[in-house]
N, C-alpha and C positions, 0 to 999 in steps of 0.2 A: 330531470327523468328523461330519458332517450325514447324516441318514437321511430316507427316506420312510416313513409309516406310512399304509397304503392299506386303506380299507375297501370290498371288491369287491361285485359285485352291483347297481352303479347304472348303469343304461343312460345313455349319452351322447346329449344333444341340444342343439341350437343351431348356432353358426356360429363359425367359428375361421379366424384368417389364419396362415400359415406365416411364419417369419423367412427372412431370406435365406439364401442357399445358404453353409453353412460352407465346403464344397470348392470355392466360387468365391472367397470371401472372402480365403482364405488365399493362395493364387496371386495374386489381383489386388494385394494389399498388398505383395506380393514384387515384384511386376511395377513398381511404382510408383518402386522404386529406378532403373529405367532411364532416367528423366527428371528434369532438373534444374528442372522447372517444376512449379506447384502442379496437384495433381489432386483433385477431389471424387469421393468415393464414397457412393453412396446405399443404404440398405437393409442397412448391415453387421450382421450378428446379434451380439447382446451375450453372447458364450459365452466360456468360459474359453480354447479354444484360440485365438481370435481376440485375447483379451488378452495371451497369451502372444507371439503374432507379433507384435503392436504392441510390447512390450517388447522383442523381440530387434531391430526396424528401427530403433525410437528409440535403442538402445544404439550405433547406427552413426551417430547424428547427425541422422536424419529427425525434422523436426518436425511433428507430429500436433495439429489443433485440431478439436475437436468442435463442428460446427455445431448438430447436436441429437445425441439419442442413438444416432441409427442413421446420421448422416451426419458422416465425417470430411473434413477439408481436410488432404492429405498432402503435403509440402513436402520432397523429398530433393535439396536444392539442395547442400548440402555433407555428403558422406558420408565416413566415415573407415573403410576396411575393417580391421577387428582380429579377434583371436580371440574368438568369441561366448561366452557364459555356458554352460558345460556343463550347469548345472541347468535353464536355459531350454530348451535344445535337447534335453534328455531328455524334457521334459513333452510336445512334441507331434512327431510325424512329419514335420510341414510344414516343419521348420526346414531339411530338405535343398532345399527351393525357393529358397532364397538363393543357392544355388551358381550358378545360370545367369545371373540379373540381376547379380550383384557380380562374377562373371568377365567378364561382358561389358563392364560400365562401368568397374570399378577394376582390373580385371587380377587379381585375387588374392581369395582366401577360406581362411580357416582355420576349419574346421567341427567341432566335436565330434560324435561319433555321433548321429544323430537318435533322438527316443523314439516314443512312441505305444502304441496298442494292444498288448497280449500276445495276439496271435492266430496266432503262429508266425513264422518266419524273414521278414523282409520286405528284400530286398537291394537294394543301392544299384549294384550292378554297370552296370545300365542307364544310369543317369545319367551316371555316368563315361564308358562307351564312348561316349554320345552327345556329350559335351561334349569327348572326345578328338577326336573326327570333326571337330569345329569349329575343332581346333587348340589346345584346353586341354592342359596338362599337369596330370595330377593323382597325387599320392603319400599313401600313409597312413603316418604316422609318429607315435609317442608319444601315440596315442589321438586325433589330428587328421586330418581330411581336408584337404590341403593344394592348393588350385586355384591355377594360375598360367597367364597369357597375357598376350602382348604384343599382339596382334590376332587376333581371331576371323575366320575366313573360311567362306563358305558351302560347303555339303557335301552330299552325298548321304546320308542316315542310314537305316538300316534297324534299328529298336529291334529286340533280341532277346526281348522280352516287350512285350505290349499296356500297358505301365505308364502308368498316369495322371500319376504326378507327374514321371516321367522325361519324358513327352511334353511336360509343362508346362516343364521345365527347358529341354530342347532348343528349344522354340519360343522362349521368353524370351533364351536366348542367340542364337538365328538372328536375330531380328529387327534387331539393329544390326550383325550381321556382314557383312563385305564381299562381296557377290556373292550369289547364289541359293543357297537349301536345299530341299530336298525330304526330308520326314520321312514314311517309310513304316512302316507297322503302329501308327500312330499311335491313342491312345485318344481317343475321341471324345464322351465324356460331356458332359451340359449345362454342367457348369463348365468344362470345356476349351474350348468354343463360347463360353462368357461371356468366358473370358481372352482368346480370339482377337479377338472383336468389341471387347472392350476396348483391346486393344493397336492395332488398326486404327483406333480412335477418335483416339489418340495420334499416328497417322501411320505406323504400320507397314503392311506390304502383304502378308497372308497370304491366301491362296485356296484354295478348296475346304474352307472350315470345315464341320466337320459330317462329314467323310468320314475314311476311314485312310490318307489321303495327301494331306499338307499341302504346300502351294508357298508358299515364302516368299521375298520379294524383301527384301534387306537395306536399310536406310536408314541414312543418316549419324548421326540422333539422332531421338527422339521429344520431342514437346511436351507440354502440359498437356492437361487435360480433365475430362470428368465423364461418369459412368457408375453405372447402376443395377445392383444384382445381383439375379439372379432369385430365384425362389423354392425353398428346399431341397425337392426332390421327396422325399429320405429322410424329412423330417418329416411331409410330405402323406402319405406311405403308412404311417407310424406312426399317424397320426390316422385314416386308413381302418380299419387293423386294430384300432384300439383301439375304433372304432365297432362294427366287425363283431362282435368277441369279448363285447362288452357288450349286444349287440342293440339298439343305439342306433340314432340317426339324426340325421346331421349335414351341413352344407354347409362345404366348405372354399373361403374366398375366394383368387381370385389364385393358383391352385394350378398353373397352368402344365401344363394337360393334354396339351399337344402332346408332352412328353416321356415321357409314360407309357403309350404304346401296349402295349410288350412287358408292363409291370408290370400292366396291365388283364388281358392276355391269361392271365398265371400265375394273377393273383387270382381269376379267373372258373375256373380248372380246381380250385381249393381251395373254390369255392362263394360267393365274395364278388363281388357286380356292383355297379358305379357307374355313375353318370349324369354325363355331361359339359354343363355349362349354360354355353356361353361361356368363359369363362376360370375358371370355377368347378368344383367337383365336389361332388356330392350322393351320398352314403352312405345308400341307403335302409334302412328298419328291417326289412323283412321279407326278409333275406338267405336264400339257399338252405343255405348252409353244408354242402355236398355235394361231395366230391371226384370229379371225372368221372375213369373210368378211362380208360387208352388202348384201342385197337381191340382187340376180342378180350377184353375184359373184364380187361386185364391191369394191374397196379398201375401207376400212372405215376410217371416221375422228374422231379422239379424240380432242374435243374442251373444254376449261374451260369455264365455267360459273358461275355466283354467286350461293352462296349455298342454296340451297342442290344438286345443280350440282358439277360437278369435279371441285376441286378448283385449281388455278394456282400454288400453292406451291409445289403441287404434279406433275406438268408436267414433271420436271427434272426426277424424278424418274421413271416415266413412260416410258419415251424416253428409258434409261438404260435398263429396263425389255424388251422392244420391239426388241433391239439389239440382245437379246437372244431366242426370238420368231420367228417360222417359218411363214413367209408371209410379208406382206406389208400393213403400215398403215401411214396416214397422221394425224400429230399433229398441232393444231392451238391453239396458246395463242395470243389473241387480244388486252390483258390487257397491257403488256409490251413488248417494242420493243427490249430489250437485254436479254429476258429469254432464247433465243435459241443460244446464242453465244458462249455457253460451248460445243457445238456439235461438234465444230473443234477437241476439245480433244479425244472425242471418235473416231471420223475419224483417228486420228492418231495411237489410238489404233486398228484400223482394222474394225469399224463398217461402215456400208454401209447407209451413211445418206446424203440426199440431202437437205441443206438448201434453200429453195425456196424463203425466204424473211426474214425479221427480226421476222415474227411472225409465220412462218409455215416450217416445215420440214416433210420429207418423210424418213422414217426407213423401210430398208428392213433385214430380218434375218431368220435364225441366224447368226451371225459373230462371229467367235472365235475371243476374245480379247488378245491382246499382251500388256505387262508392258509398261508402259510411264511415264516420269518425267512432272508433271503437277501442275499447282497452282490453288488454289480455290478461283473463282472471286466472289462468293456471298455464303449464308448459303446453300440454295437447292441444285444449281449447285454443290457446295463442296461436298454435301452428294451423290448425284448423282456419282460424279468421285469416291469417296470412293466405292460404290457399283461395279462400273466398273473395280476398281482395284482388288476387291474380287474375281470377276468373271476370271481375265486376268490370261494368262500364264506368270510366273516371276515375279520380283518384281518392284513394282511401286512406285513412290514418289510424295506425294502432300504437296505442299509448303501452306504456309499463311493457316494454319488451324486455327487460331483464327477465321476465318470466319464460319466454322463449329462449333466451340466452343460457337461462340454468341448464336446459336439454340440448340445444343445437348449436353445434360450433359454426361460427361465420356462416349462418345459413342465408344472411342476405347476399353475401359475396358469392357464394355458392349458385344461387339462383340467378344472381346477375351475369354470371358467366353463362349461363344457360338462356340469356336473352330478356330476364325479367328487368322491370323498371322498379328499383327500390333505391329510396333514399334513407339514410339513418341520420336522424339529426338529434 
């Protein structure tokens, strides 16, 4: 099992470019199953989750050729729906994204339960309800989800939760369904926008992209095409946090700042200011690092909400930043009951954190952090612990870094180029 050894206390300086958005790459690879013509995808991140998704679609007969490390030619000319490898499906939550395109194109799919991060129960009911609205039949038998359909028909779908992956499945199933569809209470994250723009490039007709109500006019088939995946905003904010907690100064190239308005607002509340320069983001070295109280000097609350509000995947990063900011703040993640459980590791490093319940914690800072031996519980908590180690005194060890590698491409090398002291062992 690989691990990181991190010597803290080195301010980050220099320039870095984020990889392509992991959460866009996975549904785009799944969406390639909708066309029997070649598709070229650029800026694909070389991470474990993407490699697992590649193995899943190749097992169906998809042919993938690497034009270069980050550019793939995907051809789903002849695909054979079969039971997917349970071990591969357990590795990534995104295996559920095959339900929409395979039900639409092949009329069937036998899917073992999807895996992913252990951050609490992650229901698939919304996916099933959406596909059933379009005419699919779904049953669960012998630890398999079985999807069947003769023909999908357009429908008006009201998602019972603003689920990202359920929205993506509904979109992929609806684009070639007969007739028109409306998806209400749709998620609208940048990666969902990427999926919609990509499908439209292939001949789909999706309107009101970026809103919570999508209008889709079904087309007979999709053709081939070419598309470039946008930057991973979660990686961008991770670099912002790393610079802030190490009192560094960096420029993030091609950062996609148009998607970070709410993130900038929340980071400002915990004392981190950034400068937008065209498509780049600059993190100055003279950060305030002071928590802004609410009116009346009330302790502020930072809560996750569906996009375009503050996303749950950035909660762990924000908590670490707050340990280095002067003041007190309450964090509330109502989505996942295990998101906060990594905070005990920060407490062991010297952070002043009270875990109120599985969904809320109070952070009081600033707290000098000391080195610690830790294990990465999931992708985002693992990255947050890496940030904590970068700011801590002494050498920290983070085991089980395959969790971090699932979502971040060569993150240790990128941080080393910025001046961090990290060894991968």
